[in-house]
C-alpha positions as CSV (number, residue, x, y, z in Angstrom):
1,M,-9.4,1.6,20.0
2,E,-5.7,0.8,20.3
3,H,-3.9,0.3,17.0
4,T,-1.4,-2.5,17.5
5,K,-1.4,-4.4,14.2
6,G,1.0,-2.0,12.5
7,E,0.6,0.9,10.1
8,V,-1.0,0.8,6.7
9,V,-0.1,3.6,4.3
10,L,-2.9,3.9,1.7
11,V,-2.3,5.7,-1.7
12,E,-5.6,5.9,-3.6
13,D,-6.8,8.7,-5.8
14,D,-10.6,7.9,-5.5
15,A,-11.7,9.8,-2.4
16,G,-14.7,7.6,-1.6
17,M,-12.6,4.4,-2.0
18,R,-9.8,5.9,0.1
19,Q,-12.1,6.9,2.9
20,A,-13.9,3.5,2.9
21,V,-10.7,1.5,3.0
22,A,-9.1,3.7,5.6
23,R,-12.2,3.4,7.8
24,M,-12.2,-0.4,7.4
25,L,-8.4,-0.6,8.2
26,W,-8.8,1.6,11.3
27,G,-11.7,-0.5,12.5
28,A,-9.6,-3.7,12.1
29,G,-6.9,-2.2,14.4
30,Y,-4.4,-0.6,12.0
31,A,-2.9,2.8,12.2
32,V,-3.7,4.4,8.8
33,K,-2.1,7.2,6.8
34,S,-3.8,7.9,3.5
35,F,-2.8,9.9,0.5
36,E,-4.4,10.9,-2.8
37,S,-1.3,10.6,-4.9
38,A,2.3,9.3,-5.0
39,E,3.5,12.9,-4.8
40,A,1.5,13.6,-1.7
41,L,3.1,10.6,0.1
42,L,6.6,11.6,-1.1
43,D,6.0,15.2,0.0
44,A,4.9,14.0,3.5
45,L,8.0,11.8,3.7
46,G,10.2,14.7,2.9
47,G,12.9,12.5,1.4
48,S,13.1,10.0,4.3
49,A,12.0,6.4,4.5
50,L,8.5,5.4,5.7
51,W,7.6,6.2,9.3
52,S,7.4,2.7,10.6
53,D,9.4,-0.5,10.1
54,H,6.2,-2.5,10.6
55,A,4.2,-0.9,7.7
56,C,2.3,-2.1,4.7
57,L,1.8,0.1,1.7
58,V,-1.5,-0.4,-0.2
59,C,-1.2,1.5,-3.5
60,D,-3.4,2.0,-6.5
61,V,-1.6,1.3,-9.8
62,R,-3.1,4.1,-11.7
63,L,-2.7,7.4,-10.0
64,P,-2.6,11.0,-11.3
65,G,1.0,12.0,-11.7
66,A,3.4,9.2,-10.8
67,S,2.0,5.7,-11.0
68,G,2.0,3.2,-8.2
69,F,4.9,1.4,-9.8
70,E,6.9,4.7,-10.1
71,L,6.2,5.3,-6.4
72,Y,7.5,1.9,-5.6
73,R,10.7,2.6,-7.6
74,R,11.2,6.0,-5.8
75,I,10.8,4.4,-2.3
76,A,12.9,1.4,-3.2
77,A,15.7,3.8,-4.2
78,K,15.8,5.0,-0.6
79,G,16.3,1.6,0.9
80,P,14.3,-1.4,2.0
81,T,10.6,-1.3,1.0
82,P,7.7,-2.1,3.3
83,S,5.2,-4.8,2.7
84,W,3.5,-3.7,-0.5
85,I,0.2,-4.4,-2.1
86,F,-0.8,-3.0,-5.5
87,V,-4.5,-2.7,-6.2
88,T,-6.0,-1.9,-9.6
89,A,-9.3,-1.9,-11.5
90,H,-7.3,-2.3,-14.7
91,D,-5.8,-5.8,-14.5
92,T,-3.2,-6.5,-17.1
93,Q,-0.5,-9.1,-17.5
94,L,2.1,-6.3,-17.5
95,A,0.9,-4.9,-14.2
96,R,0.9,-8.4,-12.7
97,E,4.5,-8.9,-13.9
98,Q,5.6,-5.5,-12.5
99,A,4.1,-6.4,-9.1
100,Q,5.8,-9.8,-9.1
101,R,9.2,-8.1,-9.9
102,A,8.6,-5.8,-7.0
103,A,7.9,-8.9,-4.7
104,A,4.5,-7.2,-4.0
105,A,1.1,-8.6,-3.6
106,Y,-1.6,-7.7,-6.2
107,L,-5.3,-7.4,-5.8
108,T,-7.9,-6.4,-8.4
109,K,-10.8,-4.1,-7.7
110,P,-13.5,-4.4,-6.8
111,F,-12.4,-6.5,-3.8
112,E,-14.0,-7.5,-0.5
113,G,-12.7,-5.8,2.6
114,R,-12.0,-9.2,4.1
115,A,-9.8,-10.2,1.2
116,L,-7.7,-7.0,1.6
117,L,-7.4,-7.5,5.4
118,E,-6.3,-11.1,4.9
119,L,-3.7,-10.0,2.3
120,I,-2.3,-7.3,4.5
121,A,-1.9,-9.7,7.4
122,S,-0.3,-12.2,5.1
123,V,2.3,-9.9,3.5
124,M,3.2,-8.3,6.8
125,A,3.7,-11.7,8.5
126,R,5.8,-12.9,5.5
127,D,8.0,-9.8,5.5
128,E,8.4,-9.8,9.3
129,A,9.5,-13.4,9.2
130,R,12.1,-12.4,6.5
131,L,13.7,-9.7,8.8
């Protein structure tokens, strides 16, 4: 299958969830890079920006080590951020406000795969139109 919809970078500490979401995204036509922590992604980036201009980052809020919000701050410090979606099973007003300040989408777990795919397409289209 050719992956032409763009790249999704997935940061999720739950291995089963990470594999299921990565499989679904790949099946929907996205190139997928997945990581179990913010540090694993930052190590892979080696201090540079993300690999693709046409990327979406789907990131769990609660991660071991640096949180999803801390990862956002570290990547934003390097330059423009990709389309960003925070996901969490621990919905709070503070988390919603932090996502809003980051101009990121926000999705609570559990979610349907279709809802995530629609949200990815929406934020990528919105951000592409902005460029």
